[in-house]
N, C-alpha and C positions, 0 to 999 in steps of 0.2 A: 116726281113721279112718270111723268111723260117721257122724259130722257131714259130712265129703267126701262119703262115699256118698249120703247125705240130701241133698246141694247138687245130685250129680251128676245124682238122679234128678229132683228137682225142676226143674231147668234143661230136662232133655232133655223132660218132660212139657211146660214151657212152649212149648218151640221145636215140639213136634208138634202142641200146640194151637193156637199161631199159623198154624201152616202150613197148618192146616184149616179155620182162620178167619179169619184176618188177610189172605189173598191173596183171598177170595171175599164177598161181602156175605150175608148171612144174610135170608130175607124173612119168617122170624118174628121178631128181636129184634135190635137193634144191636148189635154188638160194636166195644168200644174197646180198643185195644193200647198198655197202658203201660208204658215200660221205664225202672227208677228205680234209685238206690245202695239198697243195702241198709240197714234201719233208718234210712230218711230220709223217712218218711210217717207220720202219725200212724193207728195201724193197729188201734186197738180196746184194746190192752192196757194193762194198768196202768189202767183205768179212762179212758183217752183216748179222743177219738172216731176211728170207724171212718170215715175220710174217702171211702173208694171206696165202701162201701155207702151211707154219707150221699147220694153222688153218683149212684148208682144209683137211690135211694128216689126225691129230687130231681127226678131228669129225668123219672120215671115220673110224677110226681104234676104237673110243669110241661107236660110234651109229650105223655103219655098213652100214653106208649109204652115197653115192657120195653126195659131196656139191660144189657149185662153188658160187665161190665170185667177184662179180663185182665192182671193186673198181676203183673210179674215184675221181678226185681232183677238188676244186676251188680256185679262187684266192681272194677271199675276202667273209667277212661275208654276205655281201649285196647281193652278186651273188647267195649264196647258198640260201638266204631266197627269193629272187624272185621267184627261180625255186621251193621251195617246197610251198610258197604261191600259186603259180601259178594254182598248180596241174595238171602239164604237166606230170609230171614224178612221179616215185615212189622210195625213200630211205626208208634203214631200220635201217641203223646206221648213224648218222651225228654227226660231232664234232664242234659246235659253240665256239664261246667265250660267255662270260659271260653275257654281255650285250643285245647279241640278242637272249640266252637262255630266258633271262627275258620277250622281246618282245615276242617271239614265244610262249612261256608258256602263257603269258596273252590274246594270239590271239587265244588259242586251236589248235595249231599247234605240239604240243606235247605229247606223252602218259606218264601218270605214270608208273614208273618203279614197276615192282614185284620183290623185291630184295632176293626173295628165291630163284631165279635162277642167283642170282649175288652174290654170297658166299664169294667171295673176297672182296667184299666192305668194309669187316672189316679191311681191311689191310690199309685203306687210314687214313692219320694223322686227328684227332679230330679237328683241327685248320679249315679244308676244309668243315665242317658241318654248315648249317645252315647260310651260306652268303647271301649275299640280291638278288642275281638272282635267289635263289632257297631256300628260308628260310625254306621251310619244308621239303627239300631232298627229291621231288617226281621225278624230272622230269630227273635228270642230275647224271653222275659218272664222279668226275674230272680226267682228261686225265694228264696234265701239268699244268705248271703256270709258272710266269716269272716275273721280276722286272725290271723294266726302270733305267739305268744309264746311268753316262758319260764316255765315252770312250777319252783317251787322249794321245798324245805323251811324255813322259816322256823325251825325247832328245829335245823336245821343251817348255813344259810347267812346269813353277815354281813348287814345290813341295807346296811352300806355298800359290798357287792360287788354290789349289783343294780342295774339299769338298763338294759344295754344287751348285746351279745351277748359282751363280753369275759367274763362267768360262766362261760360253756361251755369258757373257754380260761384259766380261774384254776387254776393248780397247787395251790391251799389244798385244793380240793376232788377231788383226784385220786383214783380209784376211785369217786368219786360221780356221775358226769357220764355221760350217757345222750345218744348221738349218732343221728340216722335211719339206718335199714339201707337207703335208696335214694339214689341217686347225684344227683337232681336238689335231694330236699329238704338232704340233708347238704352238696353244694356252697352249695348257698342261705344256709346259715348262716355258711360261710366268707366268702362274697363280700359279704354284709350285714356281717359283722364287719370285713372290709377296705375295704369303701366301694366296693366293684365293682359294675358294672352285671349283674343276673343274666341279661341276655339276651344278654350281648356276645357275638359270635363271635370275638373276640381271642383265639387260642389262649395267647396270654402270660398272659393274667389267670386264663383257667382253670387254668393250672400254677401261679400264684400260690395260688389257693383249694386247688389239692391241695396244695399245701406246707404250708399252714395245717392242713390236715385230718391231714397225718402229723405234724405238730408236735402236735395236739391227741392223736396216736392212744395214748400211753401216760395220758393221763389217764383215756380214756374206759372206763366200767365194762363197757357193751355195746352194742353198734350193735341198734336195736330199731324197730320199728313199734308194732304193736298190745299187744305186751310192755310198752311203757311205763306201762300203766295198772296193771298189777298191782305193777312194781317202786317206782314213785312212791307209790302208796296204802300200800303195805306199808313203806315206808321204806328197801326195800332199795339205792335210788339216791335222790339227793338234786337231782338238776339235770336238766331235759329241756326240749325245746322241742316245742310243739302246739299246736293250734287253743284257741282261747276256750273254743267249744263243748264240747271234749272236756274241758278242764281243769274243767268243773262234775261232770262226770259221776266224776271221779277224787276230787274234793274230798269229793263225798257217800260214798264208799266207803273214805277215807283211814281207817288205824289211829287209835287213842287218842293216840299218842305221836306221828303226823305232822301237820305244818300247813302245808298244801300253799297257796302263794299264786302272784299270777301277775302279769307286766308285760308291756310292749309295747317292744321296740327300738324308736329311733328309724325305722331302716330294716327292714322286714320284709316279707315275702309276703301278699298280700291275694286272696283269690279269690273266685270268683262263680261260682254254679250256676244255670242258666236253664232254663227250658220251651221246648221246641223241638219242632216238627212236621218229620220226615225225609220226602223225596219220595217214600219207598215207601209214605206213610200212605195208609188208603182211606178216612177219611173224616175230609177236613181242618176242615170245620164244626165238627164233633160235638167235633173234637179242640180246636179253638178254645173252645166252650163249656166243656170239662172246665177248661182253662187258667183262663177267666174266674172259674169256681167254685170252684178253687185261690185265689184271689185275694180272694175273699170273706171279711168279716170273721170269723165263727166257724171257717171252717175255716183261713185264714191263723193264726188265732191258736193252735189244735189243734196244726198242724203246728210251730208256732216252739215252742211249749212242749215240744212231743214230743220234737224233734231237738236242742234246746239251741243252734241257732245263729241269727244276727241275720237278722231281717227287713227287705229294704227297703220293706215295705207301712207305709203310715202306718198303716190300719187297725190294725196289729198295736201298733207300738211306741210310739203314742199313746194305744193303750186304757187305762184307768186299772187296769181288773182284771186285765191283763196284766203292767202296771208293778207291781201289789202283789205277785199271785203270784211272779213274778220275783226281787224285793227290789231296794232301792238299789244294792247292791255289784255283783249281776248285771248290772244295767242299764247300771252304770260303764262295766264291761268289754266288755261286746255291744255297746254303743251309743258307743264313745268320741268325743268332739266331733271331728268331722275336716271343719270346713268347706272342705277342700280335699281331700275325698277320691278325687274323681274324678282329680285331679291325681298322688295318691300313688298311685292304684290304676294310673294308667299308666305310671307310671315303676316301680313295683315288684311287678308281678305277673309272672307267669311267662309269656312266649311260648311257643307252639309250635317245636321244635326241627327243622331239616335234618336229614335222617337222616345225613349225613356229621357232623353236630356231635354227635348221638346216640353213634353209635359212637366217636367222641375221647372223650366224656363216659363212656362205659362204661370205656373202655379207663384211663381216668385213674383213674377209682372204684377198678377191679381194681387199681392200683398203688396206691392209698392204702390197699387192705385188706392186700396183701402186705405191704407196709411195717409 
C-alpha cells in the first residue's frame, strides 16, 4: 500500500510539473519532458551511469545553456497512450512498444523525425529498418528489443523435454508450470504451441488456443506476472515463459538448489521498443538531440547493461568491453544469430488488435480462467 501511495504521489507530482512546464517554454532554461517505462534507463544506481544527468551536463557544455529533464515513468503502453491521447499533458520523448507505435502513428499522435539531428541513427543494425510498425522509418528510433523464451530449472526438468512450447504442456511437470496472468501473452504461448498466427482475426483459431489453455489448466501451479521472479528463483516452480533480459535477473538471484536455464522455441514473440516524439512535444529539435545522445556509445552501453535487454545499436553489441562484461553465454542468448530477424519479427511479433477483437479475447480469457 505504501508503494502504491508513493507511486501515486510521484505520478501526480510529475503530471503537475508537466502541466506547469511542458505546455509553455521557459525563458530561463530549456525543459525536456521524457516519458519511459519504469527501470528502463541507466539511472546512476548500483554504480551505473546516470544518463539523464549526463545529458544535462553534456548539453550545457556543448551548447552553453542550462537544461532540465523532467523524467517520469509509466507501467504500460496503454497508460502512456491514454495520457498522450487525452492531451492533458505534454511530453517530448516517449518510448512505446512496436504495436503501440503503429497505433499512435495511424492516429496522428507521432511526429515524423528529422534524422539530420540524429546522426547516430547510422549505427543501428539494418535488420531494424522497415519493420511493420514503422515501415518507412519515419516516426521511431529503436531503443531495445527482446525475445520471449522458456525458463526452466535444470535440476527438475529433463533435458530431453526442452526445446519448444510442449514443455509447458508436459504432464510430467504438473504443478510446477507457471503461465502468464494476462490474456495476450497466455494466448500467445498457446498459439505458438499450436502453430497458429498470433495476430489472426479467425475466431475459430482463437478458440483452439483457448481449448489448449483449458487443457493446460490442471498443470499450472499459478498464473503470474512479476511473481514469476520469486517463484522460479526460489524453486517453488520449475517452468515459465518470460523475456531473455529478465532471465538474467532471475539467474543472478536463484537459490543454491536451483539451476535456471533458458531457450527460445522456434516460434515465439519478439518485441521492440523505440524512441518517438509525440505531436504534443514542445521542443522537437531538443528531443531529437536527446534521442541522438541515447544512441552514443557510452550511454547506449550503460543503458543496455542496466536493463539487460538487447540493443540494436552496433556501438553496443560490437563493443569489446560490453561483450566481456556480459559474458559469452549472455551474448549468445541476447543476440542469437538471426539473419532472418526482420522476417521473423514481422511474422511473429504482436500487432495491435481492434477493440472488437480485444473484447472477444478477454471474454475467451475469462472462459479459460473459469474452467
